[in-house]
N, C-alpha and C positions, 0 to 999 in steps of 0.2 A: 284410847288411842287410834289415830286416823290411819286407817292401813294403807300401805302403799302401793301405787299402782305401775305396773309396766305395760308401755303401749307396743304390740306387737304388729307391723306391718309387713304384709307380704307382697311381692311384687316380680314384673317380669316385663322387661322392656318399655317403661314406663317412669323416665327418668324425670322427665319434667312434671308427670304428677305426683310423683315422690317430694319434689322441691316444695311445691304448693301444699301437700299434706303436711309436710313438716313444718315449714312456717305457720300453718294455722296451729299446731301443736304447742309451739315455742310462744305462741302469743296469749296462752292460757295462764289463769292466776287462780289458784297456785299451777305450775307446771307438773306433768308426770314426775314420778320419781326416775324412770326409769325409760328411753326408746328403744326398741329394736328393729331394724331392717332386715328382712330375710330375702335376699335377691337371686332369683334364678334365673339372669337374662344371661345370653349367650357373650355379652361384652361387657367394658367396663366403665360405661358410662353412669349407670347408678351407683356405682363404688364411687366413682370421684364426685358425682353430686353431694353424696353422705358425707363424704370427708370434709365439706363446708361448714359441716354441724358437728363441733366438737361436742363430746359426751354420748353422741348417737352412736348405738354399738351398730355395726354392719357385719353379716354373715352372709357367704356367698353359698347358697344349695346348690349344688352340683348335679341333682336330678334333672334340673331345667324345667322347661314348661309342662304343663298339666299335673303338675305335684303339689297345688295348694295345701292340701292337708297336712304332706309332708313337711313344707315349709312353714306352718303354725306348729308342728310339733317342734321343730329346730328352733324357733322362736320360744317355746315353752322351755325348751332344754337350757336356754341362754338368760332366762327371765327370773329375776328373786322377788317379785313384787307379792304382796298380798292379794292382789287383784289383776287378773290377766286381761287385757284388754286387745281384743283383736278388732283392727281397723285396716279396711281398704285403702290401696293409695288412693283412690279417685273418691275418697270419703273425706270431705273437709270440714271440720268441726268450726262449730260456732261458740262465740265466747262462754265461759261458764260451762263448757262441757264437761272438761274432767272434774269440776267441784260437783257438779250435781250427779254423776255417776258414783262416786266415791262417796258421796253422803248417804245413798242408800246403804251402802255395805256399812257404813259407820253406824247407821241409825236401826237397823234392820240385820240381826247376827242370824237370822236363820234363812235369808236369801241366799242362793247359789251363784246365780247369774241375774246381769241387769242389762237391758237393752235400751237403746236410745231411739228418738224420733228419727229417721232416716227420709230426707226431704227430697223427691224428684221433681219438684217443681213444675206439676202439674195442676192445671184448674180444678178446684174442688178435692184437692187430697186430702186437706185439713180435716174434713168429716166424711168423705166417703170410708164405708166399712167402719165406723168409730167403734160400734159394738163387738167387732170379731176381730179387732185386732191381735195378732199371733196366735189365733186359736187352732185349734186340732180339731175338726169336727168329728163325729161318726162315721161319716162315710169317708175318712181318709184325708180330706181336703185341708191343707195348710192353708189358711187366710193368711194375707200379708196385711195391706192397709198402714203399714208402718210409718208412713207418712202424717195418718190421722192424729189428731191431738184430743186425747180423753180428758184433757183437763186434770189429772191426778194420776197418782203412781196405780198401775194396776199388774194383777197375775195375767202371765201368758204362757202359753206350751213351746214357743220357740221364738228365735229371735234372728235377725237379718243377719246373714254372715260379714255385710259391710260395716257393721260396728256391733258386736256382742263381748260381753263382758262375763268372766266366770271369777269366782272366789279361788284361790289357789286349791283348798279342799277338795271343792266339787272336781275340779280336771284331774287330782290324783285319784278321787274315787273310781271314775272311768279310764283312767290312763291314754288320756289324748283324744286326739282326732283319729279315726278309722281313716286309713288312706288306700282303700280299695275299693271306693266308686271311682268307676272308669269314666272316660272322656272329659266331660265338663266340669267332672267333681262335684255334680249337683248333689245336694243333699249332706254333704259332709258336715255342713254346719246346722242343719235340721237334725241330723242323727244326733251329734254332741248334746244338742237341747234335750232331745227326747231322752237320752242316757242319763244325762244329769238330773231331770226329775225323776226318773225309775230307780236312781240311787238314792232318793230321799230329798231332794234339795227342792226349792221352790223358785221359780223365775219373773222377774217382774221386768217394767216397762215405764221408763221415767219420761214424761213429756219434757223435762225442762232441760234435758239434755239431748242436743240436736247437731245433724251433720248434714250436709250437702251431698248427695250421694250425684255424681255429675256421669258416672257410667262410662267410662273410657272404653275405646274399642275393644273388641275380645280379641286375646290371642289367635283362635282359629275362628273362622265363619262368623255368623252374625248372631245376635240374640234373637231367638225366638225362630231360628231357623229350621231344616229338617234333621240336622243333626244333634241340636239342642233339644229337638222334640223325643229323638230316640232316647239318647241319655237321659232326661228327664223322666220318662216313662220308667227304664229301666231303674235307676237310681231309686225311684221311689217305691218302687215294689220291693228290692233290695232292703232298703230302709225299714218298710214297714213289716217283711216278714223277719227279719232278723231281731228286732224288737218285740213285736207282737205275737209271732207266728200266725197261722192260718185262723185268727180267730174274727169277730166280726168288721174290725175296721179293714183288714184285708178284701173282705167277699163287698163290703161297701164300696170300697176304692175303686175295685173290678169293675162294678155294676156301673160307677160313676163314669169309669173313662168308656166303656161299652156306648153308653147312652150319649156319651160327648162326642165320640168319633163318627157316630152313627149320624147325628144331627149335622156336624161338619160335612159330612159326605153327601147327605140327601140335599143341603143347600147348597153344593157345589162351590164351595168357597174356593178362592185361588190355592193351588196346590192341595185340595182334598185328597185327592189319590195317593200322592206322595205322603201326605201326612198320616192318612190311614195305615199305609203300609208301614211305616217308621212306628207308627204308635202301636202296632200289633205285635212287629219284632222286637221293639223295645219293652213292651210287657212280657212277652214269653223269656226273653232272655233274664229280665230282672227276676221273674217268677224263679228260673232255674237258679241263678247265684243265691238269690236270697234263699231258698230251700237248701242250699248247701251250707250256707253260713249259718242257719238257723240248727242243723245237723252238728257244726261244729261247735258252735257257741252257746247254744242252749239259751237263747235269750238273756245272757250274762251282759248288763251294761258296762262292764269292766273289761276295758281290753287285755286280756291275757295271753299277750304272747311277749317277745323278747322287749320291742319298742316301747309298750305298754307297761310292762314291769319298771322299763327303764326310767319312763317319764313319773311313774308313780313313785319310784325311790327318791328320784331328784326333789320330787314336789315335799316330799315328807321329810326331806331333811331337814334336823333340826338347827344346824348351821351351814355358812357357806362352804366350810371346810370339806374338802374331799367331794363336792358335788361335781356330776359329770357335765360337760357343757356342750355334747354334741351326740348326735344318735349314729 
């Protein structure tokens, strides 16, 4: 039996991008069984735009900006598919994208998550890093290179949040996304992938499902600015400590960051002093919060709080009757 897929799009103040995203989705053959838009915008432009698409479910996340993981969890609670597909509002799917994703789940009953090729439309991206796509290295570096084409379905350690999909059972096993990664919410997607793998599921990437990631402007600041660097460091250390404790991967990543920061400072690259300060403070903050989470969670991949339990109950429900639809 072909699995049913629910596409969950989270958005904030990007009505024009949502329109393009939905247009591409509705060109799919076959089309997704369900599309859910979770909107955290302070105005009603996105709500009005989605209203022009009959059958598309619209949900307002009143928590507002900076709550992407919460929006994803809200989408989970409104979804009924066998496969939950998380798609950024600025990720525009190619023809046959949905068919190729579902095909992997249909043919591989062991898989818990499937990613797609995510194109940035940069020179050489189809071959760069083709041997390390989506890999977690021993020094804690998460390789991306999701635009590269391996020519076959491959195993990965994580997927890009712009287009990542999970089997319903896999999301139930971990209780949804962690919502406590601060600032940019960096690492909520990678954390989800690492937890799904730790729960015993496999992750794959299919090069036959493709999206264009046009990278719309960020809600606050710019991509890779000092604020981004601070939260990238902080959230990465939080993620590694809560998932693996103070094992070799933590020390490998710490050494990698120290070497990288020293190299940038010696080269006196633009903003080197500010970047060094952000890197150090982000690292210290991340270690502090990661240690706190480790003591609380004991490296349990499942989110064991009220929200996590609610998500697990919803996803494990045998029928639609009595399912809770909001967090």
